N, C-alpha and C positions, 0 to 999 in steps of 0.2 A: 432328587432328580429321578425321573421315571426310568423304567427298565430299558426302553428302547434307546434312550439317550446314553445309557451306560454300556450299550453293546460295543464290542471292539470295532473299530473302524468308523464310528460315528464322528462326523466332523461338525464342530461348532465354529462357524467362521468368525474371525476377528473383523473389525470394521474395515481394515485394509483388504482382507480376503474378500469381503462382501463387495467392495468397490471393484476389485479385479474381476470377480465373477460376473458382476453386472455388465462390465465392459465386454468380457469374453462372450457372454450370452447374446449380446446385441450383435457382435461380429459374426457369430455362428448363425444367427437368424438371417442376417443379410446374405451369407454365403451358402445357405442351405440348398443343397442339391441332392441327387441320389447318393452320392459318395462324397464325403468330406475328406480333403487331403490336409494332413497336419505335418508341418516340418518341425523336427526335433532340433535341439540346440547343436547336436553333433552333425546336422545336415541331412540325416535320414528323413525320408518322407513316408508317412503311413497313410493308407487309405482306410477310412472308417466306414463300416456299413451304415446304411440309413437308420437302422434301429439304434445303433450306438450313438449316432448324431442326435436323435430325438432324446435319448436318455441323458446324454451329456448336456444338451440344451436345457432340459428340465432341471437337472442337477445344478447347473450354473444359475438359472433363474431363482431357484430356492435359496441358494447360497447368497446371491445378490440381494435378496430381501432380508438377509441376516438369519435365515432359518437353519436349524441343525439338520444335517442330512445323514442318512444311513442307508445302506443297501441291504435289503433282506431277500435272500434267495426264496423263490416261490415255494420250494419244498421245505422251508424252515419250519421248525416247531417252536412255538412261543409258550412261555409260562403264562399263567392266568393274569399276572400283573402286566406283562408286556402286551398281551392281547387286549386287556382292559384299557391300557394306555393308548393303543392304536385306535380303538373304537371311541376313545374319550368318554369312557364310562367308569364307574367304580369297580373294583375287583369283586366285591360281593354281588353286584348286579350281573357281572359277567358269569360268575359261578352259578347264579340263578338261571341264566340262559343255558348254561351247560347242563344243569340238572333237569331243565325242561326239555332237553334234547333239541333246542333250537339251533345249537352250534355243535357239530360233532367234536369229540375229543377222545383222548385215551389217557391212561395213567402209566406213569413210569414210577414204580414204587407207590408212594402215597401222593405223588404230585401229578396234577393234571397237565396235559400238554395239548395245545391246539395248533393244528396246521395253519400256516399263514394263508393258504388258499381258501380254507374254510372261513377264516375271519373276513377275508376280502369278499367272498361270496355272500356272507351274512350282511356285510356293510352295503353291498350293491343292492341286495334284495330289500333291505331296510329303506334305502334311498328311493327305490321304486314304489314301495308301499306308501311312504311319506308323500311322494309326489302325487300318487293317485288319490290319497286322502285330501290333499290340498286342492286338486282339480275338482273333486266331488264337493268340497266346501265352497269353492268359487261358483260352481254351477248352482248349488243350493242358494247361495247369496243372490245370484242373478235372478233365479226363479222367484225368490221372495221380494225382489225389487229393491234391494239395499244398495 
């Protein structure tokens, strides 16, 4: 199992949980307003901010599809294995990126640590570069008449 799935608080939904989450996500999508009001079993009503409603909806959609879900604080520091798992690359490849200074990192003793924000930034930049390369390839293909 990868490092992110082993993080405390990671939820791997059962089939029943996935069904409940799918139903709940559809209900939240229909009721989506600026503020979502949730009534607890004890009768108390909570008002959830719009940002929380979006996060809750996303969480339920993922669980409804049977995906494991974990919340990682934006300031979290990941091990090289956790960062590699998040990027869906091998740990040696991630270490190569770190050594090439393509992703900032620091050491805690002999262990490298990577800030989650830096991993997200690298992933976003990589997506943009990949998209630009695909656009250039499509333009070249059209120019050559294929």
